[in-house]
N, C-alpha and C positions, 0 to 999 in steps of 0.2 A: 409515442408522444406522452402518454400517461406516465410511463416510467421516467422519462426525461423531466417532466414537471415535478414528480415526486423527489427526484434527486436534487433538483434546483431548490425546491422548498426546504428540504433537509439541510442542504448546504447553507442556505441563508439563515435558518434557525440556529445552526451550530455556530456560525460567525457572530450572530447577535447575542448569544448567551454562552460564551465559553465557560467551562467549569473545570475545577481542579480534578485531575484524574484520580480515580480510585487506585489503590495499590494492591494488586492481587497477582498471582502467578497465572500467566497466559501462555498456552502452548501455541507458538507461532505456526508450527506445521499444521496443526488442526485448524487454526484460523485461516490459513491459505486454502485448505481443502474446502472449508465452509464457503469462503468467498468465491472460489472457482465454481462450486456447485450453484451458487446464487446467480451467477452471470451466464451460465452455460446456455440456458434457453434463449436469452436475449442475443447472445453471440450467434446462435444458429440462425436467427432471423437476418443477420448480416452476412451469413455464409462463412463466418469465422469459427475457429476452433479454440477452445479454452483448455489449457493443460495445467494441472496441478503438478509442479515439478519439485515439490518440497519433500517428497518421500514421507508422506503422512504415516506410513507404517513403520518408519524408523522411530528411534527414541524421541520423546518430546523435546522440543527446543523452547526452553522456558525463558520468558522475559517478565519483568515486573511492570505492571501498568493496568490500564483500564481496558478490559476486553471489548467493551462496547465502543469506546472511542477509537481504539486501534482497528476494530472491524470497520468502522465508518471510514477511516482514512484509507484503508486498503480497498474497500468497496468503491470509494470515490475514484481512486486511480484505475481500478479494474473496469469500472463502468465507462470512464473516459476512453480507455484503450479499446473496449468493445465498440463503443459508439463511433470511434474513428476507423473502425475496421471495414474492410471490403471482402468480397468473395475470396476465399483462400488464405486470408490472413490468419495468424496464430497469436494468441495472447497467452503468455506463460506467467504463472504465479509460483513463487517459491520462497522458502525461508532457509537461512543457513547462518553459520557463525564465521566471523572473519576478524582480522586484526585491523583496527582503525585508530590512527593517532596514538600508537603505543598502548592501546587497551583492546580488550576483546569486546566485540559488539555483535549484537544479533541483527540480522538483516532480513527484511522482507522486501521482495523485488517483484515488480510488475513490468514485464517487457512485451513488446508487440513487434510484429513484422510489417507494420503499416507504413504510411508515407511520412512519418515524422511530424513534429509539432512546430508551427511557426513561433518564433521567439515572442511575439506580441501576445500569444495565447497561453504561454507557460504560466505566468503569474496567476491568471484566472483559474487554471486547473489545479495549481498547487495550493491556493489559499487555505482551504479547509484542512487538507491533509497536513500542510506545514504547521498550522496552528496546533493541531493535535500532537504532532511529533515533537514540537518544541516544548509543549507542556509535559512531555515524557522525558525531557532532557536529551532528546535525540536530534538528529538532523536528517535532511533529505538531500539526495543528489539526483540529477537527471542528465541523461545522455540522449540526445535526439539528433538524428541526421536525416535530411530529406531523402525519401525513398529507401531508407534503411531501418526505419523503426525508431522506437523510443524505449528507454529503460528508466524507470523510477526506482530508487532504492531508499528505503526507510532504515536508518541505522539507529538502533537503540542500545544504550549501555546495558551491560549485564547487571544483575542485582549486586554482584560483588564489586564491580567498578563504581556503581552508584554509592555504595557504602563507603568506599575509599574516598570518593569525591566529597562526601558529606563530612568525613572525619578530618579532611585536610583544610 
């Protein structure tokens, strides 16, 4: 309950005072590892398992942004996945690169094997993370199906594609 209250308070504060993100290099694989470790103990209380599938030992996957804000967005999604978990569920967190709308994007993904999210609850879950992602010129996608789990993807432009966007 205390963890849930802390999360709600943090979310409300972030919504109340959005700020312009700092621009620094952030290793998304390291961020995934950090968030996975942060929610591991909580997941165990639900009987769920957290897996960092970002290959943190691989080469860094750099994005430009505010490490604290990106961590909060990812942590928000991971906590929601964990809190919706039941005995035997799995929450996976990973970072990778993909092509998105004719540009290279960095992706951070949180997926779970839970029961899925009712449509009326999606907006509430996405609010804080979506605001942060939009401030980073990115976008979010979600796939959720009843009894098949949910996958949230944060797509961020690479520093190179952001520079091209700024110059055009």
